[in-house]
N, C-alpha and C positions, 0 to 999 in steps of 0.2 A: 515340344515339337514332336510330331509323329515321325516314326522311322521311315526310311526310304522303302523298305519292304512293304510296309502297310500301305503307303501311298501308291506304290507300284501295283499292288493287288487291286485296290479300289479303282485306280485309273483304268486298269485292264478290264474290269467288270463294266465300267461305264462306257469305254470305247466299244465294247462288244454288244452294246445295247442290252446288257444284262442288269439293268438297274434294279429289277426285282430281286435278283440274287444278291446284289450289293446291299439293298435294304434288308433282305432276309438275314444276311450274314451279320449286319449290325445289330439286328434284334435278337439273334441267337447267341452269338459269341462276341467277345471283345478281344482284339489283338492289341496288347499294350505296347508301349514304346520299347519294352525290353523283350518283345517277341514272345510273350507268354499269352496263351489262349486261355480265356476264362469264360464261363457261362455254361449253357446246357450242352455239354460235350458227350453225354451218355446216350443220346438218342441214336437208334439204329434204323430210323425210318423217316421219311418225309411226311410231316403231319400238316394236312391242309385243313383250313377252316371249313365249316359246313353251314348251310342254310336250308331251311325247309320252306317249300313253296307248294301251295295247293293249286293244282290245275283248275282252270276256270274258263268259262266262255268258250266260244268256238271261232273267235276271230282275234285279230291283233289288238283291237281296242279293249277287249274284255278278258284277255288271257291273264293268268297269274304272273306277277312280275318277279323276275330274278333281279336281286338288288346288287348293283355294282359294288365290289369291294366288301361284300358281306359273307364271303366264303366261296371258295372255288368248287367245293363239292355241293351240288344242289340236289337235295332229296325231295322228289316230287311225289305228292299224294293225289288221289282223286282222279287219275287218268281214267277215261271211259270211252275211248275210241274217237272222241270228238273234242274234248276239252284240251286246253293247251297252256303253255307258259311262254313268256316273252323274254328274250335275251336283253341285257342292258344295251342302251344306245352306244354304238361304236364311238361316237364323239365324246362319250364319257370314259372310254376305256383307253388303255395304253396298248400299242401294238405288241402282241405276244401274250396278252392277258388270256388266261385259260379258265374255262368252266367245264366241269364234268357233271352232266345232267343225268340223274338216275331215275329211270322209270322202272321201279321194282315190283309193279303189279304183274302177275304171271299171265294174265289173259287180256290186257287192255293196251292199245297203242296210245301214243301221246303226240300231240301237235306241238312243235316248237317254232315260234315266230321270231324273226329278227326284230330289232327296234325299228321304229318308223323311219323309212327311207333307206334302211340297211338291207343286206342280202345275206343268205347262207349259201356258200359254194356258188354254183352257177345259176341258182334259182333267181327269178326276177325279184326286184326290190319288194319288200313287205310280204313275201310268199313263205308260208310255213312249210316245214318238212315233217313227215310222219315217221316216228321212231317206233320200233317194235316193242312188244311187251318184254319186260324183264331184261332190259339192256341199259348200258351206259353209253352216252354219246358225248364226245369231247368236242368243244368249240374253242378255237383260237382266233383272236382278233388279228386278221391278216393285215389290215390297213384301215383307213377311215370309212370304207364302204362295204367291206365283206368279211363275214365270219367264215373260217374254214371249219367244217364239221366232219367228224368221222365216227361211225358207230363202232364201238370196241367189240371184239369177239366175245361171245358167251363162253364161260367156262362150264363144262359139263360135270355132273356129279360122278 
C-alpha cells in the first residue's frame, strides 16, 4: 500500500488540475512506500519534447499541422510571409496544454491558425495570427474554444 505522503502529493496535484505534473512526476521519478525518491534526479532543467513542422499553404485547410501530444516545442521551417501552421483542435487538448511555436527564420513572418472552429485570443474563430520573424510564440489551451497566445520577447545578442 502506498504511503499517506505519496497519496497526499498525488491528490494535491490532481485537485489543482496539475494532472500533467502528476503524470510527469510519475514518468521521471518514483516515490516508494519508504519515501525514497528514485529515477532521473540529476536533471537541472525542464526538458520538453520537440516536433518539426514545415509551414505550408496560406489558409487553415492547407497549413502545416502541429500534432497534439508530439512535443511542446514546435520548430517551424519554410515560413515565407504567407505560409502557416495550424494548432491542434482544442477538443483534442487538455486545458493548460502548452505549445511553444518557433519561427526561427530571421526575415520571414509566419501565419498560425487555430484548429477548425477554434480561436486564438480575441480573434474570430478560424482566424490566423501573424507572428514576427525570429520569435517564439506560446499558446496555452484556455478552454474548449480558445487558445491564449503570447509572443515571447526576443533576446538581443
